[in-house]
All heavy atoms as a GROMACS GRO file, in nm:
protein
  632
    1TYR      N    1  -0.446   1.018   0.359
    1TYR     CA    2  -0.474   1.031   0.503
    1TYR      C    3  -0.468   0.894   0.564
    1TYR      O    4  -0.504   0.797   0.501
    1TYR     CB    5  -0.610   1.093   0.523
    1TYR     CG    6  -0.619   1.235   0.472
    1TYR    CD1    7  -0.677   1.267   0.352
    1TYR    CD2    8  -0.567   1.336   0.549
    1TYR    CE1    9  -0.681   1.400   0.304
    1TYR    CE2   10  -0.573   1.470   0.504
    1TYR     CZ   11  -0.634   1.498   0.383
    1TYR     OH   12  -0.637   1.626   0.339
    2LEU      N   13  -0.433   0.889   0.693
    2LEU     CA   14  -0.435   0.767   0.766
    2LEU      C   15  -0.578   0.738   0.813
    2LEU      O   16  -0.655   0.829   0.849
    2LEU     CB   17  -0.348   0.777   0.890
    2LEU     CG   18  -0.193   0.785   0.865
    2LEU    CD1   19  -0.124   0.816   0.993
    2LEU    CD2   20  -0.143   0.658   0.803
    3LYS      N   21  -0.610   0.610   0.813
    3LYS     CA   22  -0.743   0.570   0.869
    3LYS      C   23  -0.731   0.549   1.017
    3LYS      O   24  -0.624   0.529   1.068
    3LYS     CB   25  -0.791   0.438   0.800
    3LYS     CG   26  -0.812   0.460   0.649
    3LYS     CD   27  -0.847   0.331   0.584
    3LYS     CE   28  -0.863   0.354   0.442
    3LYS     NZ   29  -0.823   0.244   0.361
    4TYR      N   30  -0.843   0.557   1.086
    4TYR     CA   31  -0.845   0.538   1.231
    4TYR      C   32  -0.774   0.406   1.264
    4TYR      O   33  -0.804   0.302   1.210
    4TYR     CB   34  -0.990   0.540   1.286
    4TYR     CG   35  -0.993   0.511   1.433
    4TYR    CD1   36  -0.960   0.610   1.525
    4TYR    CD2   37  -1.029   0.385   1.478
    4TYR    CE1   38  -0.965   0.586   1.659
    4TYR    CE2   39  -1.029   0.363   1.615
    4TYR     CZ   40  -0.997   0.460   1.704
    4TYR     OH   41  -1.000   0.439   1.838
    5ASP      N   42  -0.681   0.412   1.361
    5ASP     CA   43  -0.614   0.295   1.412
    5ASP      C   44  -0.520   0.228   1.305
    5ASP      O   45  -0.481   0.113   1.329
    5ASP     CB   46  -0.706   0.192   1.470
    5ASP     CG   47  -0.646   0.110   1.580
    5ASP    OD1   48  -0.547   0.158   1.643
    5ASP    OD2   49  -0.684  -0.001   1.601
    6GLU      N   50  -0.490   0.295   1.198
    6GLU     CA   51  -0.401   0.236   1.098
    6GLU      C   52  -0.258   0.224   1.153
    6GLU      O   53  -0.187   0.131   1.121
    6GLU     CB   54  -0.398   0.322   0.970
    6GLU     CG   55  -0.321   0.261   0.858
    6GLU     CD   56  -0.336   0.334   0.727
    6GLU    OE1   57  -0.423   0.429   0.718
    6GLU    OE2   58  -0.265   0.308   0.631
    7VAL      N   59  -0.214   0.322   1.232
    7VAL     CA   60  -0.087   0.312   1.303
    7VAL      C   61  -0.118   0.312   1.450
    7VAL      O   62  -0.145   0.416   1.512
    7VAL     CB   63   0.003   0.431   1.264
    7VAL    CG1   64   0.136   0.427   1.334
    7VAL    CG2   65   0.024   0.443   1.111
    8PRO      N   66  -0.114   0.194   1.513
    8PRO     CA   67  -0.150   0.189   1.655
    8PRO      C   68  -0.044   0.255   1.744
    8PRO      O   69   0.076   0.257   1.703
    8PRO     CB   70  -0.156   0.035   1.681
    8PRO     CG   71  -0.069  -0.026   1.575
    8PRO     CD   72  -0.080   0.063   1.456
    9GLY      N   73  -0.086   0.297   1.858
    9GLY     CA   74   0.011   0.347   1.953
    9GLY      C   75   0.061   0.491   1.931
    9GLY      O   76   0.155   0.537   1.999
   10VAL      N   77   0.006   0.565   1.832
   10VAL     CA   78   0.048   0.706   1.814
   10VAL      C   79  -0.010   0.783   1.930
   10VAL      O   80  -0.130   0.783   1.956
   10VAL     CB   81  -0.003   0.761   1.678
   10VAL    CG1   82   0.024   0.907   1.672
   10VAL    CG2   83   0.062   0.690   1.566
   11THR      N   84   0.073   0.847   2.005
   11THR     CA   85   0.030   0.922   2.124
   11THR      C   86   0.046   1.075   2.110
   11THR      O   87  -0.002   1.148   2.196
   11THR     CB   88   0.112   0.878   2.247
   11THR    OG1   89   0.248   0.895   2.226
   11THR    CG2   90   0.083   0.732   2.280
   12ASN      N   91   0.114   1.120   2.001
   12ASN     CA   92   0.123   1.261   1.986
   12ASN      C   93   0.154   1.293   1.838
   12ASN      O   94   0.185   1.203   1.761
   12ASN     CB   95   0.229   1.324   2.075
   12ASN     CG   96   0.367   1.274   2.045
   12ASN    OD1   97   0.389   1.196   1.955
   12ASN    ND2   98   0.462   1.316   2.125
   13CYS      N   99   0.146   1.417   1.808
   13CYS     CA  100   0.177   1.463   1.671
   13CYS      C  101   0.265   1.588   1.691
   13CYS      O  102   0.229   1.680   1.761
   13CYS     CB  103   0.054   1.496   1.589
   13CYS     SG  104   0.088   1.558   1.427
   14SER      N  105   0.384   1.590   1.633
   14SER     CA  106   0.474   1.700   1.649
   14SER      C  107   0.517   1.752   1.516
   14SER      O  108   0.517   1.685   1.416
   14SER     CB  109   0.599   1.653   1.731
   14SER     OG  110   0.563   1.594   1.850
   15THR      N  111   0.573   1.869   1.520
   15THR     CA  112   0.636   1.926   1.398
   15THR      C  113   0.777   1.970   1.440
   15THR      O  114   0.806   1.999   1.553
   15THR     CB  115   0.560   2.048   1.339
   15THR    OG1  116   0.559   2.151   1.439
   15THR    CG2  117   0.424   2.009   1.305
   16ALA      N  118   0.868   1.970   1.338
   16ALA     CA  119   1.006   2.016   1.364
   16ALA      C  120   1.059   2.075   1.236
   16ALA      O  121   1.029   2.026   1.129
   16ALA     CB  122   1.092   1.898   1.406
   17ASN      N  123   1.135   2.181   1.253
   17ASN     CA  124   1.204   2.243   1.142
   17ASN      C  125   1.354   2.223   1.169
   17ASN      O  126   1.408   2.275   1.268
   17ASN     CB  127   1.170   2.395   1.133
   17ASN     CG  128   1.027   2.413   1.101
   17ASN    OD1  129   0.976   2.357   1.001
   17ASN    ND2  130   0.958   2.492   1.184
   18LEU      N  131   1.416   2.149   1.080
   18LEU     CA  132   1.560   2.119   1.099
   18LEU      C  133   1.645   2.202   1.007
   18LEU      O  134   1.624   2.199   0.883
   18LEU     CB  135   1.585   1.972   1.074
   18LEU     CG  136   1.500   1.873   1.154
   18LEU    CD1  137   1.533   1.728   1.117
   18LEU    CD2  138   1.518   1.890   1.305
   19PRO      N  139   1.741   2.272   1.056
   19PRO     CA  140   1.829   2.347   0.967
   19PRO      C  141   1.913   2.255   0.881
   19PRO      O  142   1.947   2.141   0.924
   19PRO     CB  143   1.912   2.435   1.057
   19PRO     CG  144   1.901   2.373   1.194
   19PRO     CD  145   1.772   2.293   1.195
   20ALA      N  146   1.952   2.300   0.762
   20ALA     CA  147   2.037   2.220   0.674
   20ALA      C  148   2.163   2.174   0.747
   20ALA      O  149   2.220   2.254   0.826
   20ALA     CB  150   2.074   2.299   0.552
   21GLY      N  151   2.195   2.048   0.738
   21GLY     CA  152   2.311   1.993   0.804
   21GLY      C  153   2.282   1.936   0.941
   21GLY      O  154   2.367   1.872   1.000
   22PHE      N  155   2.168   1.964   0.998
   22PHE     CA  156   2.134   1.919   1.134
   22PHE      C  157   2.109   1.768   1.127
   22PHE      O  158   2.046   1.719   1.034
   22PHE     CB  159   2.013   1.991   1.186
   22PHE     CG  160   1.983   1.966   1.330
   22PHE    CD1  161   2.049   2.036   1.431
   22PHE    CD2  162   1.887   1.873   1.367
   22PHE    CE1  163   2.024   2.013   1.564
   22PHE    CE2  164   1.859   1.846   1.497
   22PHE     CZ  165   1.925   1.913   1.599
   23ARG      N  166   2.148   1.700   1.233
   23ARG     CA  167   2.129   1.554   1.240
   23ARG      C  168   2.062   1.517   1.373
   23ARG      O  169   2.109   1.562   1.480
   23ARG     CB  170   2.263   1.484   1.227
   23ARG     CG  171   2.259   1.334   1.233
   23ARG     CD  172   2.394   1.280   1.209
   23ARG     NE  173   2.394   1.135   1.235
   23ARG     CZ  174   2.506   1.067   1.260
   23ARG    NH1  175   2.621   1.128   1.256
   23ARG    NH2  176   2.499   0.939   1.283
   24ILE      N  177   1.964   1.438   1.363
   24ILE     CA  178   1.904   1.372   1.486
   24ILE      C  179   1.965   1.233   1.490
   24ILE      O  180   1.942   1.151   1.400
   24ILE     CB  181   1.749   1.367   1.480
   24ILE    CG1  182   1.695   1.504   1.474
   24ILE    CG2  183   1.693   1.289   1.594
   24ILE    CD1  184   1.544   1.515   1.456
   25GLU      N  185   2.049   1.209   1.594
   25GLU     CA  186   2.124   1.086   1.605
   25GLU      C  187   2.033   0.964   1.610
   25GLU      O  188   1.917   0.973   1.653
   25GLU     CB  189   2.208   1.088   1.732
   25GLU     CG  190   2.316   1.201   1.738
   25GLU     CD  191   2.434   1.171   1.646
   25GLU    OE1  192   2.466   1.054   1.620
   25GLU    OE2  193   2.497   1.272   1.604
   26ARG      N  194   2.083   0.851   1.575
   26ARG     CA  195   2.013   0.723   1.580
   26ARG      C  196   1.959   0.704   1.724
   26ARG      O  197   2.033   0.717   1.819
   26ARG     CB  198   2.110   0.611   1.542
   26ARG     CG  199   2.053   0.475   1.547
   26ARG     CD  200   2.156   0.372   1.506
   26ARG     NE  201   2.122   0.241   1.555
   26ARG     CZ  202   2.167   0.129   1.510
   26ARG    NH1  203   2.257   0.128   1.412
   26ARG    NH2  204   2.131   0.013   1.560
   27HIS      N  205   1.830   0.666   1.728
   27HIS     CA  206   1.766   0.643   1.855
   27HIS      C  207   1.642   0.555   1.834
   27HIS      O  208   1.605   0.526   1.727
   27HIS     CB  209   1.723   0.776   1.926
   27HIS     CG  210   1.625   0.855   1.845
   27HIS    ND1  211   1.653   0.921   1.729
   27HIS    CD2  212   1.491   0.865   1.863
   27HIS    CE1  213   1.542   0.976   1.679
   27HIS    NE2  214   1.442   0.944   1.759
   28VAL      N  215   1.583   0.512   1.942
   28VAL     CA  216   1.457   0.431   1.936
   28VAL      C  217   1.361   0.486   2.039
   28VAL      O  218   1.392   0.559   2.128
   28VAL     CB  219   1.491   0.279   1.972
   28VAL    CG1  220   1.578   0.218   1.873
   28VAL    CG2  221   1.532   0.265   2.116
   29HIS      N  222   1.233   0.446   2.017
   29HIS     CA  223   1.124   0.476   2.110
   29HIS      C  224   1.063   0.340   2.151
   29HIS      O  225   1.025   0.263   2.063
   29HIS     CB  226   1.022   0.564   2.045
   29HIS     CG  227   1.073   0.693   1.990
   29HIS    ND1  228   1.107   0.799   2.071
   29HIS    CD2  229   1.106   0.727   1.864
   29HIS    CE1  230   1.155   0.895   1.991
   29HIS    NE2  231   1.159   0.851   1.865
   30PRO      N  232   1.061   0.310   2.280
   30PRO     CA  233   1.020   0.177   2.319
   30PRO      C  234   0.876   0.140   2.288
   30PRO      O  235   0.848   0.023   2.269
   30PRO     CB  236   1.039   0.178   2.473
   30PRO     CG  237   1.096   0.308   2.508
   30PRO     CD  238   1.109   0.394   2.388
   31SER      N  239   0.788   0.241   2.283
   31SER     CA  240   0.644   0.202   2.269
   31SER      C  241   0.562   0.285   2.177
   31SER      O  242   0.440   0.279   2.179
   31SER     CB  243   0.580   0.212   2.408
   31SER     OG  244   0.587   0.345   2.456
   32LYS      N  245   0.627   0.362   2.085
   32LYS     CA  246   0.545   0.444   1.998
   32LYS      C  247   0.586   0.434   1.853
   32LYS      O  248   0.701   0.411   1.825
   32LYS     CB  249   0.535   0.587   2.045
   32LYS     CG  250   0.660   0.671   2.019
   32LYS     CD  251   0.636   0.814   2.061
   32LYS     CE  252   0.761   0.899   2.028
   32LYS     NZ  253   0.743   1.037   2.064
   33TYR      N  254   0.491   0.457   1.764
   33TYR     CA  255   0.514   0.472   1.624
   33TYR      C  256   0.538   0.623   1.599
   33TYR      O  257   0.484   0.706   1.670
   33TYR     CB  258   0.393   0.428   1.542
   33TYR     CG  259   0.369   0.281   1.542
   33TYR    CD1  260   0.314   0.214   1.651
   33TYR    CD2  261   0.405   0.204   1.425
   33TYR    CE1  262   0.296   0.078   1.648
   33TYR    CE2  263   0.381   0.068   1.423
   33TYR     CZ  264   0.331   0.006   1.533
   33TYR     OH  265   0.310  -0.131   1.532
   34GLU      N  266   0.617   0.653   1.500
   34GLU     CA  267   0.635   0.791   1.455
   34GLU      C  268   0.609   0.803   1.308
   34GLU      O  269   0.641   0.713   1.233
   34GLU     CB  270   0.776   0.840   1.482
   34GLU     CG  271   0.808   0.878   1.621
   34GLU     CD  272   0.943   0.950   1.635
   34GLU    OE1  273   1.040   0.885   1.606
   34GLU    OE2  274   0.943   1.070   1.672
   35ILE      N  275   0.546   0.915   1.271
   35ILE     CA  276   0.518   0.945   1.133
   35ILE      C  277   0.590   1.077   1.099
   35ILE      O  278   0.580   1.175   1.175
   35ILE     CB  279   0.365   0.963   1.113
   35ILE    CG1  280   0.291   0.838   1.150
   35ILE    CG2  281   0.334   1.002   0.966
   35ILE    CD1  282   0.143   0.853   1.165
   36PHE      N  283   0.664   1.073   0.994
   36PHE     CA  284   0.739   1.191   0.946
   36PHE      C  285   0.687   1.233   0.809
   36PHE      O  286   0.686   1.151   0.718
   36PHE     CB  287   0.889   1.156   0.934
   36PHE     CG  288   0.952   1.113   1.062
   36PHE    CD1  289   0.952   0.978   1.096
   36PHE    CD2  290   1.014   1.205   1.143
   36PHE    CE1  291   1.010   0.940   1.219
   36PHE    CE2  292   1.069   1.164   1.265
   36PHE     CZ  293   1.067   1.031   1.298
   37LEU      N  294   0.641   1.358   0.802
   37LEU     CA  295   0.595   1.416   0.674
   37LEU      C  296   0.682   1.538   0.646
   37LEU      O  297   0.683   1.630   0.726
   37LEU     CB  298   0.449   1.452   0.685
   37LEU     CG  299   0.392   1.523   0.559
   37LEU    CD1  300   0.403   1.435   0.432
   37LEU    CD2  301   0.247   1.568   0.584
   38VAL      N  302   0.750   1.534   0.533
   38VAL     CA  303   0.839   1.646   0.494
   38VAL      C  304   0.756   1.755   0.432
   38VAL      O  305   0.694   1.738   0.327
   38VAL     CB  306   0.947   1.597   0.397
   38VAL    CG1  307   1.041   1.714   0.366
   38VAL    CG2  308   1.028   1.482   0.461
   39GLY      N  309   0.753   1.872   0.500
   39GLY     CA  310   0.680   1.986   0.447
   39GLY      C  311   0.762   2.067   0.344
   39GLY      O  312   0.707   2.127   0.252
   40ALA      N  313   0.894   2.067   0.358
   40ALA     CA  314   0.983   2.142   0.268
   40ALA      C  315   1.127   2.098   0.296
   40ALA      O  316   1.153   2.044   0.402
   40ALA     CB  317   0.968   2.294   0.290
   41GLY      N  318   1.209   2.118   0.201
   41GLY     CA  319   1.348   2.084   0.216
   41GLY      C  320   1.384   1.941   0.172
   41GLY      O  321   1.308   1.870   0.101
   42SER      N  322   1.500   1.897   0.222
   42SER     CA  323   1.549   1.763   0.178
   42SER      C  324   1.637   1.706   0.288
   42SER      O  325   1.678   1.778   0.382
   42SER     CB  326   1.627   1.770   0.051
   42SER     OG  327   1.743   1.851   0.063
   43GLY      N  328   1.664   1.580   0.280
   43GLY     CA  329   1.750   1.510   0.378
   43GLY      C  330   1.749   1.362   0.356
   43GLY      O  331   1.708   1.314   0.247
   44VAL      N  332   1.797   1.288   0.453
   44VAL     CA  333   1.808   1.145   0.447
   44VAL      C  334   1.754   1.085   0.577
   44VAL      O  335   1.785   1.135   0.686
   44VAL     CB  336   1.951   1.095   0.425
   44VAL    CG1  337   1.958   0.946   0.427
   44VAL    CG2  338   2.005   1.150   0.295
   45PHE      N  339   1.668   0.984   0.566
   45PHE     CA  340   1.607   0.920   0.679
   45PHE      C  341   1.649   0.769   0.676
   45PHE      O  342   1.629   0.706   0.578
   45PHE     CB  343   1.458   0.930   0.673
   45PHE     CG  344   1.380   0.875   0.791
   45PHE    CD1  345   1.375   0.943   0.906
   45PHE    CD2  346   1.314   0.752   0.778
   45PHE    CE1  347   1.307   0.892   1.017
   45PHE    CE2  348   1.246   0.703   0.884
   45PHE     CZ  349   1.238   0.768   1.004
   46LYS      N  350   1.712   0.725   0.782
   46LYS     CA  351   1.763   0.588   0.789
   46LYS      C  352   1.690   0.507   0.897
   46LYS      O  353   1.668   0.561   1.004
   46LYS     CB  354   1.913   0.581   0.820
   46LYS     CG  355   1.998   0.647   0.711
   46LYS     CD  356   2.143   0.642   0.750
   46LYS     CE  357   2.228   0.713   0.642
   46LYS     NZ  358   2.369   0.713   0.677
   47VAL      N  359   1.658   0.382   0.863
   47VAL     CA  360   1.588   0.294   0.958
   47VAL      C  361   1.663   0.159   0.965
   47VAL      O  362   1.697   0.107   0.859
   47VAL     CB  363   1.442   0.269   0.918
   47VAL    CG1  364   1.371   0.182   1.016
   47VAL    CG2  365   1.369   0.399   0.896
   48TRP      N  366   1.689   0.115   1.088
   48TRP     CA  367   1.753  -0.018   1.110
   48TRP      C  368   1.650  -0.117   1.161
   48TRP      O  369   1.551  -0.072   1.222
   48TRP     CB  370   1.867  -0.002   1.213
   48TRP     CG  371   1.989   0.066   1.159
   48TRP    CD1  372   2.100   0.006   1.117
   48TRP    CD2  373   2.014   0.205   1.150
   48TRP    NE1  374   2.194   0.098   1.081
   48TRP    CE2  375   2.141   0.223   1.102
   48TRP    CE3  376   1.936   0.320   1.184
   48TRP    CZ2  377   2.197   0.345   1.079
   48TRP    CZ3  378   1.992   0.448   1.161
   48TRP    CH2  379   2.120   0.459   1.114
   49PRO      N  380   1.673  -0.243   1.145
   49PRO     CA  381   1.582  -0.341   1.205
   49PRO      C  382   1.591  -0.340   1.356
   49PRO      O  383   1.693  -0.305   1.414
   49PRO     CB  384   1.626  -0.477   1.149
   49PRO     CG  385   1.757  -0.454   1.083
   49PRO     CD  386   1.781  -0.308   1.068
   50VAL      N  387   1.480  -0.381   1.419
   50VAL     CA  388   1.479  -0.391   1.563
   50VAL      C  389   1.596  -0.483   1.606
   50VAL      O  390   1.619  -0.590   1.552
   50VAL     CB  391   1.346  -0.453   1.612
   50VAL    CG1  392   1.347  -0.480   1.761
   50VAL    CG2  393   1.228  -0.366   1.577
   51GLY      N  394   1.672  -0.436   1.706
   51GLY     CA  395   1.782  -0.513   1.760
   51GLY      C  396   1.910  -0.500   1.686
   51GLY      O  397   2.010  -0.561   1.719
   52ALA      N  398   1.916  -0.411   1.582
   52ALA     CA  399   2.039  -0.394   1.502
   52ALA      C  400   2.149  -0.339   1.589
   52ALA      O  401   2.124  -0.252   1.675
   52ALA     CB  402   2.013  -0.303   1.383
   53GLY      N  403   2.269  -0.387   1.563
   53GLY     CA  404   2.389  -0.330   1.634
   53GLY      C  405   2.436  -0.197   1.571
   53GLY      O  406   2.390  -0.159   1.461
   54GLU      N  407   2.517  -0.129   1.646
   54GLU     CA  408   2.566  -0.001   1.603
   54GLU      C  409   2.641  -0.002   1.467
   54GLU      O  410   2.643   0.090   1.393
   54GLU     CB  411   2.655   0.064   1.709
   54GLU     CG  412   2.578   0.110   1.830
   54GLU     CD  413   2.486   0.223   1.800
   54GLU    OE1  414   2.513   0.312   1.723
   54GLU    OE2  415   2.373   0.223   1.861
   55SER      N  416   2.704  -0.119   1.436
   55SER     CA  417   2.784  -0.129   1.318
   55SER      C  418   2.704  -0.187   1.199
   55SER      O  419   2.755  -0.198   1.088
   55SER     CB  420   2.910  -0.214   1.338
   55SER     OG  421   2.874  -0.346   1.378
   56ASP      N  422   2.575  -0.221   1.224
   56ASP     CA  423   2.492  -0.279   1.116
   56ASP      C  424   2.452  -0.171   1.020
   56ASP      O  425   2.434  -0.053   1.058
   56ASP     CB  426   2.366  -0.344   1.176
   56ASP     CG  427   2.393  -0.470   1.256
   56ASP    OD1  428   2.502  -0.529   1.235
   56ASP    OD2  429   2.312  -0.508   1.335
   57GLU      N  430   2.433  -0.213   0.892
   57GLU     CA  431   2.386  -0.117   0.788
   57GLU      C  432   2.236  -0.094   0.808
   57GLU      O  433   2.163  -0.186   0.854
   57GLU     CB  434   2.410  -0.178   0.656
   57GLU     CG  435   2.558  -0.189   0.615
   57GLU     CD  436   2.621  -0.049   0.603
   57GLU    OE1  437   2.562   0.042   0.540
   57GLU    OE2  438   2.737  -0.030   0.651
   58PRO      N  439   2.185   0.021   0.766
   58PRO     CA  440   2.042   0.046   0.774
   58PRO      C  441   1.959  -0.053   0.685
   58PRO      O  442   2.010  -0.100   0.585
   58PRO     CB  443   2.020   0.187   0.722
   58PRO     CG  444   2.160   0.246   0.707
   58PRO     CD  445   2.261   0.130   0.709
   59ARG      N  446   1.841  -0.082   0.728
   59ARG     CA  447   1.754  -0.168   0.653
   59ARG      C  448   1.695  -0.086   0.538
   59ARG      O  449   1.672  -0.140   0.427
   59ARG     CB  450   1.640  -0.215   0.743
   59ARG     CG  451   1.535  -0.303   0.675
   59ARG     CD  452   1.414  -0.335   0.759
   59ARG     NE  453   1.334  -0.215   0.772
   59ARG     CZ  454   1.267  -0.184   0.881
   59ARG    NH1  455   1.268  -0.257   0.986
   59ARG    NH2  456   1.197  -0.072   0.885
   60GLU      N  457   1.664   0.037   0.562
   60GLU     CA  458   1.607   0.130   0.460
   60GLU      C  459   1.670   0.263   0.472
   60GLU      O  460   1.701   0.310   0.582
   60GLU     CB  461   1.457   0.141   0.480
   60GLU     CG  462   1.382   0.014   0.459
   60GLU     CD  463   1.233   0.033   0.485
   60GLU    OE1  464   1.194   0.033   0.601
   60GLU    OE2  465   1.158   0.048   0.387
   61VAL      N  466   1.687   0.328   0.354
   61VAL     CA  467   1.736   0.468   0.350
   61VAL      C  468   1.640   0.540   0.259
   61VAL      O  469   1.623   0.505   0.140
   61VAL     CB  470   1.882   0.477   0.295
   61VAL    CG1  471   1.923   0.620   0.281
   61VAL    CG2  472   1.976   0.393   0.384
   62PHE      N  473   1.578   0.644   0.308
   62PHE     CA  474   1.484   0.726   0.230
   62PHE      C  475   1.542   0.858   0.201
   62PHE      O  476   1.593   0.926   0.290
   62PHE     CB  477   1.351   0.746   0.313
   62PHE     CG  478   1.275   0.618   0.350
   62PHE    CD1  479   1.297   0.560   0.476
   62PHE    CD2  480   1.188   0.565   0.263
   62PHE    CE1  481   1.228   0.447   0.508
   62PHE    CE2  482   1.121   0.453   0.295
   62PHE     CZ  483   1.137   0.390   0.418
   63GLU      N  484   1.530   0.901   0.077
   63GLU     CA  485   1.566   1.036   0.037
   63GLU      C  486   1.446   1.123   0.070
   63GLU      O  487   1.336   1.104   0.014
   63GLU     CB  488   1.598   1.042  -0.114
   63GLU     CG  489   1.725   0.964  -0.152
   63GLU     CD  490   1.849   1.021  -0.088
   63GLU    OE1  491   1.863   1.147  -0.074
   63GLU    OE2  492   1.935   0.939  -0.046
   64LEU      N  493   1.468   1.219   0.161
   64LEU     CA  494   1.358   1.302   0.204
   64LEU      C  495   1.348   1.425   0.110
   64LEU      O  496   1.447   1.488   0.072
   64LEU     CB  497   1.380   1.351   0.343
   64LEU     CG  498   1.389   1.243   0.454
   64LEU    CD1  499   1.422   1.304   0.584
   64LEU    CD2  500   1.259   1.165   0.456
   65ARG      N  501   1.227   1.460   0.072
   65ARG     CA  502   1.198   1.575  -0.004
   65ARG      C  503   1.053   1.615   0.024
   65ARG      O  504   0.977   1.539   0.083
   65ARG     CB  505   1.218   1.556  -0.154
   65ARG     CG  506   1.131   1.447  -0.216
   65ARG     CD  507   1.171   1.410  -0.360
   65ARG     NE  508   1.085   1.316  -0.416
   65ARG     CZ  509   1.083   1.185  -0.386
   65ARG    NH1  510   1.167   1.142  -0.300
   65ARG    NH2  511   1.002   1.102  -0.444
   66THR      N  512   1.011   1.727  -0.022
   66THR     CA  513   0.872   1.775   0.007
   66THR      C  514   0.771   1.673  -0.030
   66THR      O  515   0.773   1.619  -0.142
   66THR     CB  516   0.849   1.906  -0.070
   66THR    OG1  517   0.948   2.001  -0.031
   66THR    CG2  518   0.710   1.961  -0.038
   67GLY      N  519   0.683   1.641   0.061
   67GLY     CA  520   0.571   1.543   0.040
   67GLY      C  521   0.602   1.404   0.078
   67GLY      O  522   0.509   1.325   0.083
   68VAL      N  523   0.725   1.369   0.108
   68VAL     CA  524   0.754   1.229   0.145
   68VAL      C  525   0.711   1.207   0.286
   68VAL      O  526   0.726   1.289   0.376
   68VAL     CB  527   0.909   1.203   0.128
   68VAL    CG1  528   0.946   1.074   0.197
   68VAL    CG2  529   0.953   1.209  -0.012
   69CYS      N  530   0.653   1.085   0.309
   69CYS     CA  531   0.610   1.046   0.439
   69CYS      C  532   0.671   0.909   0.475
   69CYS      O  533   0.670   0.816   0.397
   69CYS     CB  534   0.457   1.034   0.439
   69CYS     SG  535   0.383   0.992   0.601
   70CYS      N  536   0.726   0.903   0.597
   70CYS     CA  537   0.792   0.776   0.644
   70CYS      C  538   0.734   0.745   0.784
   70CYS      O  539   0.696   0.834   0.855
   70CYS     CB  540   0.941   0.797   0.663
   70CYS     SG  541   1.028   0.849   0.512
   71THR      N  542   0.730   0.617   0.812
   71THR     CA  543   0.688   0.577   0.952
   71THR      C  544   0.790   0.480   1.006
   71THR      O  545   0.854   0.406   0.930
   71THR     CB  546   0.549   0.512   0.948
   71THR    OG1  547   0.554   0.393   0.873
   71THR    CG2  548   0.442   0.605   0.894
   72VAL      N  549   0.800   0.479   1.139
   72VAL     CA  550   0.881   0.382   1.208
   72VAL      C  551   0.798   0.327   1.324
   72VAL      O  552   0.717   0.398   1.380
   72VAL     CB  553   1.014   0.432   1.257
   72VAL    CG1  554   1.110   0.470   1.142
   72VAL    CG2  555   1.002   0.553   1.352
   73GLY      N  556   0.823   0.205   1.359
   73GLY     CA  557   0.757   0.142   1.471
   73GLY      C  558   0.836   0.139   1.600
   73GLY      O  559   0.959   0.178   1.602
   74PRO      N  560   0.777   0.089   1.708
   74PRO     CA  561   0.851   0.083   1.836
   74PRO      C  562   0.976   0.001   1.818
   74PRO      O  563   0.980  -0.098   1.743
   74PRO     CB  564   0.751   0.010   1.924
   74PRO     CG  565   0.614   0.033   1.868
   74PRO     CD  566   0.639   0.040   1.720
   75GLU      N  567   1.082   0.044   1.885
   75GLU     CA  568   1.213  -0.024   1.891
   75GLU      C  569   1.287  -0.023   1.754
   75GLU      O  570   1.394  -0.088   1.744
   75GLU     CB  571   1.199  -0.167   1.941
   75GLU     CG  572   1.141  -0.175   2.076
   75GLU     CD  573   1.233  -0.121   2.188
   75GLU    OE1  574   1.357  -0.112   2.172
   75GLU    OE2  575   1.177  -0.085   2.293
   76GLU      N  576   1.239   0.043   1.656
   76GLU     CA  577   1.313   0.053   1.526
   76GLU      C  578   1.410   0.169   1.532
   76GLU      O  579   1.370   0.285   1.538
   76GLU     CB  580   1.219   0.071   1.405
   76GLU     CG  581   1.142  -0.049   1.371
   76GLU     CD  582   1.058  -0.025   1.244
   76GLU    OE1  583   0.982   0.070   1.239
   76GLU    OE2  584   1.069  -0.111   1.157
   77PRO      N  585   1.540   0.145   1.537
   77PRO     CA  586   1.637   0.256   1.541
   77PRO      C  587   1.623   0.338   1.410
   77PRO      O  588   1.602   0.283   1.300
   77PRO     CB  589   1.773   0.180   1.542
   77PRO     CG  590   1.743   0.043   1.592
   77PRO     CD  591   1.607   0.012   1.540
   78HIS      N  592   1.632   0.470   1.425
   78HIS     CA  593   1.622   0.559   1.311
   78HIS      C  594   1.698   0.689   1.338
   78HIS      O  595   1.726   0.726   1.455
   78HIS     CB  596   1.476   0.587   1.278
   78HIS     CG  597   1.397   0.645   1.393
   78HIS    ND1  598   1.353   0.557   1.501
   78HIS    CD2  599   1.358   0.768   1.426
   78HIS    CE1  600   1.289   0.638   1.586
   78HIS    NE2  601   1.289   0.763   1.545
   79GLU      N  602   1.734   0.756   1.227
   79GLU     CA  603   1.807   0.884   1.239
   79GLU      C  604   1.767   0.970   1.118
   79GLU      O  605   1.730   0.916   1.012
   79GLU     CB  606   1.957   0.874   1.248
   79GLU     CG  607   2.028   0.837   1.124
   79GLU     CD  608   2.177   0.841   1.143
   79GLU    OE1  609   2.230   0.814   1.256
   79GLU    OE2  610   2.247   0.860   1.048
   80ILE      N  611   1.776   1.098   1.132
   80ILE     CA  612   1.746   1.192   1.026
   80ILE      C  613   1.863   1.286   1.007
   80ILE      O  614   1.920   1.346   1.105
   80ILE     CB  615   1.622   1.276   1.060
   80ILE    CG1  616   1.500   1.185   1.075
   80ILE    CG2  617   1.594   1.377   0.949
   80ILE    CD1  618   1.379   1.257   1.126
   81GLN      N  619   1.900   1.307   0.880
   81GLN     CA  620   2.001   1.409   0.844
   81GLN      C  621   1.938   1.504   0.751
   81GLN      O  622   1.889   1.471   0.641
   81GLN     CB  623   2.124   1.341   0.776
   81GLN     CG  624   2.223   1.438   0.723
   81GLN     CD  625   2.312   1.500   0.832
   81GLN    OE1  626   2.360   1.425   0.914
   81GLN    NE2  627   2.325   1.628   0.826
   82ALA      N  628   1.931   1.635   0.794
   82ALA     CA  629   1.869   1.737   0.711
   82ALA      C  630   1.972   1.788   0.607
   82ALA      O  631   2.088   1.771   0.627
   82ALA     CB  632   1.816   1.853   0.796
   0.00000   0.00000   0.00000
């Protein structure tokens, strides 16, 4: 579990069910942290450094599976492939 104020700036908590093959394109959030917890299924989560160009390689690539948790901070480009 996260401790109080461990991830500053979290303003909401959402859930999403992504069908196999669905992709959330690379994007950023100017002022919020996001936490992703995989409830079931698999996929790939990519994170680029702040300010990375479109042709830059990701800084991190996470293999998503049940129970995996990832976080990204403000201005960190990220995308998800289910």
